[in-house]
C-alpha positions as CSV (number, residue, x, y, z in Angstrom):
1,M,-25.0,-83.7,62.3
2,S,-22.5,-81.3,61.5
3,I,-20.2,-81.0,59.0
4,Y,-18.3,-78.1,60.7
5,P,-16.7,-78.8,63.9
6,G,-18.4,-77.1,67.3
7,Q,-21.2,-76.3,65.3
8,E,-24.4,-77.8,65.4
9,F,-26.7,-77.6,62.4
10,N,-29.9,-79.6,61.4
11,R,-30.7,-80.4,57.6
12,D,-32.5,-77.0,56.8
13,D,-29.2,-75.5,57.4
14,E,-26.7,-77.5,55.7
15,S,-29.3,-76.8,52.8
16,L,-28.3,-73.1,53.2
17,V,-24.8,-73.6,53.6
18,N,-24.8,-76.1,50.3
19,L,-26.3,-72.6,48.5
20,G,-24.2,-70.3,49.5
21,Y,-26.9,-68.2,51.6
22,W,-25.4,-69.0,55.4
23,A,-21.7,-68.9,56.6
24,P,-20.9,-70.4,59.7
25,D,-19.0,-67.0,61.0
26,G,-22.2,-65.1,61.6
27,D,-25.2,-63.7,60.8
28,D,-23.5,-60.4,59.4
29,A,-21.3,-62.6,56.9
30,T,-24.4,-64.2,55.2
31,A,-26.0,-61.3,55.2
32,E,-23.4,-59.1,53.1
33,V,-22.8,-62.2,50.5
34,A,-26.5,-62.9,50.5
35,S,-26.6,-59.3,49.3
36,Q,-23.5,-59.1,47.0
37,Q,-25.3,-62.2,45.3
38,E,-28.6,-60.5,44.5
39,A,-26.8,-57.4,42.8
40,E,-24.8,-59.9,40.7
41,A,-28.4,-61.6,39.9
42,D,-30.2,-58.1,39.2
43,E,-27.3,-56.6,37.4
44,H,-27.0,-60.2,34.9
45,S,-31.1,-59.6,34.6
46,R,-30.9,-56.4,33.4
47,V,-28.4,-56.6,30.8
48,S,-30.0,-59.9,29.6
49,E,-32.9,-57.8,28.9
50,T,-31.2,-55.3,27.4
51,P,-28.4,-55.9,25.4
52,D,-28.4,-53.5,22.6
53,E,-29.7,-50.8,24.5
54,P,-26.5,-47.8,24.1
55,V,-25.4,-46.6,27.6
56,V,-25.5,-43.0,27.4
57,D,-23.7,-40.9,29.7
58,E,-25.3,-37.8,31.9
59,A,-25.1,-34.7,30.4
60,P,-22.8,-32.2,32.2
61,E,-24.3,-29.2,34.4
62,N,-24.6,-25.7,31.8
63,P,-22.5,-23.8,33.5
64,W,-24.6,-21.4,31.5
65,A,-27.8,-22.0,32.6
66,A,-28.7,-19.1,34.7
67,P,-29.9,-15.6,32.8
68,D,-27.5,-13.3,34.0
69,Q,-24.4,-16.1,33.1
70,A,-25.9,-16.0,29.5
71,D,-26.0,-12.7,29.0
72,A,-22.7,-12.0,30.1
73,Y,-21.2,-15.2,27.8
74,A,-23.0,-13.5,25.0
75,S,-21.8,-10.0,25.3
76,A,-18.0,-11.3,25.4
77,R,-18.4,-12.7,22.1
78,H,-20.4,-10.4,20.7
79,Q,-17.4,-7.4,21.2
80,E,-14.7,-10.5,20.4
81,S,-16.3,-10.4,17.2
82,V,-16.3,-6.7,17.0
83,H,-12.7,-6.5,17.6
84,A,-11.8,-9.1,15.3
85,A,-14.1,-7.7,12.4
86,S,-12.8,-3.9,13.3
87,A,-9.2,-5.6,12.5
88,D,-10.0,-7.4,9.6
89,M,-10.9,-4.0,7.8
90,T,-8.1,-1.9,9.4
91,A,-6.6,-4.6,7.3
92,K,-8.1,-4.8,4.5
93,V,-9.5,-0.9,3.7
94,E,-10.5,-2.0,0.1
95,M,-13.4,-4.0,1.7
96,V,-14.8,-0.3,3.1
97,P,-17.1,1.5,-0.1
98,G,-15.0,3.2,-1.6
99,G,-11.6,1.6,-1.1
100,V,-8.7,3.2,-1.1
101,K,-9.3,6.0,-3.3
102,S,-11.9,7.1,-0.9
103,A,-9.4,6.7,2.2
104,V,-6.8,8.5,0.2
105,E,-9.7,11.3,0.0
106,A,-10.3,11.1,3.7
107,I,-6.9,11.6,5.0
108,L,-6.1,14.7,2.3
109,A,-9.7,16.2,3.9
110,V,-7.7,16.3,7.6
111,A,-4.3,17.0,6.9
112,S,-2.5,20.2,7.6
113,T,0.8,19.5,5.6
114,P,0.9,17.6,2.4
115,V,1.1,14.1,2.8
116,S,3.4,11.5,0.6
117,T,2.8,8.2,-1.2
118,R,4.9,6.9,1.2
119,E,2.7,8.6,3.9
120,F,-0.7,6.9,2.5
121,A,0.7,3.7,1.8
122,A,2.0,3.4,5.5
123,A,-1.4,4.8,6.4
124,L,-3.7,1.8,4.6
125,L,-1.3,-0.5,4.8
126,V,-1.3,-0.6,0.7
127,S,1.1,-0.2,-2.1
128,E,2.6,2.7,-3.3
129,R,1.3,1.9,-6.4
130,A,-1.9,1.3,-5.2
131,V,-2.4,5.0,-3.6
132,E,-1.1,6.5,-6.9
133,T,-3.8,5.2,-9.1
134,A,-6.4,6.3,-6.5
135,L,-4.5,9.7,-7.0
136,D,-4.8,9.9,-10.6
137,E,-8.4,9.2,-10.1
138,L,-8.9,11.7,-7.8
139,Y,-7.1,14.3,-9.7
140,I,-9.3,14.0,-12.5
141,D,-12.7,13.8,-10.4
142,Y,-11.6,17.3,-9.3
143,N,-10.4,18.9,-12.0
144,G,-13.1,17.6,-14.7
145,G,-13.0,15.1,-17.6
146,T,-13.9,11.8,-18.1
147,D,-12.9,9.2,-15.4
148,V,-12.3,5.5,-16.1
149,R,-15.7,4.3,-16.9
150,G,-16.0,7.1,-19.1
151,I,-18.3,9.1,-17.0
152,A,-17.9,13.1,-17.6
153,C,-16.7,14.8,-14.2
154,E,-17.2,19.0,-13.3
155,P,-14.6,20.4,-11.6
156,R,-14.6,20.8,-8.1
157,G,-14.7,24.0,-5.9
158,F,-10.9,22.2,-4.8
159,E,-8.2,21.1,-6.6
160,L,-5.5,18.5,-6.0
161,R,-1.4,19.7,-5.8
162,R,1.9,18.1,-5.4
163,I,3.5,19.9,-2.6
164,N,6.8,20.1,-1.2
165,G,7.4,16.2,-1.9
166,G,3.7,15.3,-1.1
167,W,-0.1,16.1,-2.1
168,R,-2.3,18.4,-0.5
169,L,-5.8,19.8,-1.3
170,F,-6.4,23.8,-2.4
171,A,-9.7,25.9,-2.8
172,R,-9.2,26.1,-7.0
173,A,-7.8,29.4,-8.1
174,D,-10.7,30.0,-10.5
175,F,-13.1,30.5,-7.1
176,S,-10.2,32.6,-5.5
177,P,-12.1,36.2,-5.3
178,W,-15.2,34.6,-3.4
179,V,-12.5,32.6,-0.9
180,A,-10.7,35.6,-0.8
181,R,-13.9,37.8,0.3
182,F,-14.7,34.8,3.1
183,V,-11.5,34.7,4.5
184,T,-10.8,38.7,4.6
185,G,-12.3,39.3,8.0
186,S,-8.9,36.8,9.4
187,Q,-6.7,37.8,11.9
188,A,-3.5,36.7,9.9
189,K,-1.7,39.6,9.3
190,K,0.1,40.2,5.7
191,L,3.9,40.3,5.5
192,T,5.3,44.3,5.2
193,R,7.5,45.1,2.3
194,A,10.6,45.5,3.9
195,Q,9.5,41.7,5.3
196,L,8.7,40.5,2.0
197,E,11.7,42.0,0.2
198,T,14.0,40.2,3.2
199,L,11.7,36.9,2.2
200,A,12.9,37.0,-1.7
201,V,16.7,37.8,-1.1
202,I,16.8,34.3,0.9
203,A,14.7,32.2,-1.0
204,Y,16.4,33.5,-4.1
205,Q,20.0,33.5,-2.8
206,Q,20.2,30.9,0.1
207,P,21.7,29.4,2.4
208,V,22.6,33.9,2.9
209,T,23.2,35.2,6.5
210,R,22.1,38.5,7.6
211,A,24.9,40.2,7.0
212,Y,24.2,39.4,3.5
213,V,20.9,40.5,3.3
214,A,21.2,43.4,5.0
215,Q,23.8,44.6,2.5
216,V,21.6,43.4,-0.5
217,R,18.5,45.6,1.3
218,G,20.7,48.2,2.4
219,T,19.5,48.5,6.1
220,S,19.0,46.4,9.3
221,V,16.9,43.1,8.7
222,D,16.6,42.3,12.5
223,A,13.0,42.6,12.9
224,A,12.5,41.5,9.8
225,F,14.3,38.2,10.5
226,R,12.4,38.0,13.2
227,I,8.9,38.0,11.9
228,L,10.0,35.2,8.9
229,K,11.4,33.0,11.4
230,Q,8.1,33.2,13.9
231,R,5.9,32.7,11.2
232,G,8.1,29.3,10.4
233,F,9.3,30.9,6.9
234,I,12.9,30.9,7.4
235,E,15.0,28.5,9.4
236,E,18.8,28.2,10.5
237,T,20.8,26.0,8.3
238,V,24.6,25.1,8.8
239,P,26.9,28.0,9.6
240,E,28.9,29.9,6.8
241,E,32.3,28.4,6.4
242,G,35.2,30.6,7.7
243,S,33.3,33.1,9.3
244,G,31.3,31.1,11.4
245,A,27.9,32.9,10.8
246,S,24.5,31.8,11.4
247,Q,23.2,30.8,7.6
248,Y,19.3,30.9,6.9
249,I,17.5,29.1,4.3
250,T,13.5,29.0,3.7
251,T,11.4,26.4,4.8
252,G,8.4,23.9,3.6
253,A,5.8,26.2,5.0
254,L,6.7,28.9,2.6
255,L,6.6,26.1,-0.6
256,E,2.9,25.2,0.8
257,R,2.0,28.8,1.0
258,L,3.1,29.9,-2.4
259,G,1.9,26.7,-3.9
260,F,4.8,25.2,-5.2
261,E,6.2,21.7,-5.1
262,S,10.0,23.2,-5.0
263,L,11.7,26.3,-4.8
264,E,12.6,25.6,-8.8
265,Q,9.1,27.0,-9.4
266,L,10.0,30.6,-8.2
267,P,9.9,33.0,-11.2
268,P,12.9,34.2,-12.7
269,L,15.1,37.5,-11.5
270,A,16.4,38.4,-15.0
271,P,12.8,39.8,-16.2
272,L,12.8,41.4,-13.0
273,L,16.4,43.4,-12.7
274,P,17.3,46.0,-14.1
275,D,19.8,46.2,-17.4
276,L,22.9,46.7,-17.1
277,T,22.8,49.7,-19.1
278,D,21.1,51.8,-17.4
279,L,22.8,50.7,-13.9
280,E,25.9,51.9,-15.8
281,V,23.8,55.6,-16.8
282,A,22.7,56.2,-13.5
283,S,26.2,55.4,-11.5
284,S,27.7,57.7,-14.2
């Protein structure tokens, strides 16, 4: 008996068809259907046996499994940490032992010119008030006395002076004989009397022209002006009104050499000038 036209089946074939394990289209179709049904049965059986077992995804491959890659990665992270810490320490000088006070002292040790409070604050990224507090503490430390903790300090061999609008370290005057002996062999040449006189006229009467200084000294001052300009003690400023002649003034280098903050600290000339009566007698 056949349930499909044109096909001959026996009773066993009909049972296979009814069970779904055989198709009249051929052996390949029958095998495919049987394989699919077996896979579904296995999956159903596996889920039924362990319904509560969580499904764990397989861990991805570790890209740093190789020793050389791991070392490179660790080194890169270390460098990032170092740079981050360095930037943080630069921005917060208070975190360094000694804080702002020691940082100001370090700058003073290398400064070749007076440093203003604003320059300290800009370099250390702190307020000017913090710099002023540090300078006050250093001044006490260097000159001796009692600090904020009540501890007595002995004077140091150097002192802190305010010069030309800034601060700089100088050798203490008490030790000048020994310091002078040490620098005796220096190659720096002293100014001659003519150069000193010329510099004095400029310092007290500035701005002045070259002709004015020559008239005061009664001699040519060209050589003295040349040396003073080379040493950096004088410089040209605005020309004189009317004549247009060059005028000269002293520089901050002179204040620094003299240890003055401003020209107002120059000693008065009155005690050094002759009395007018003496001049009248001499002229008569």
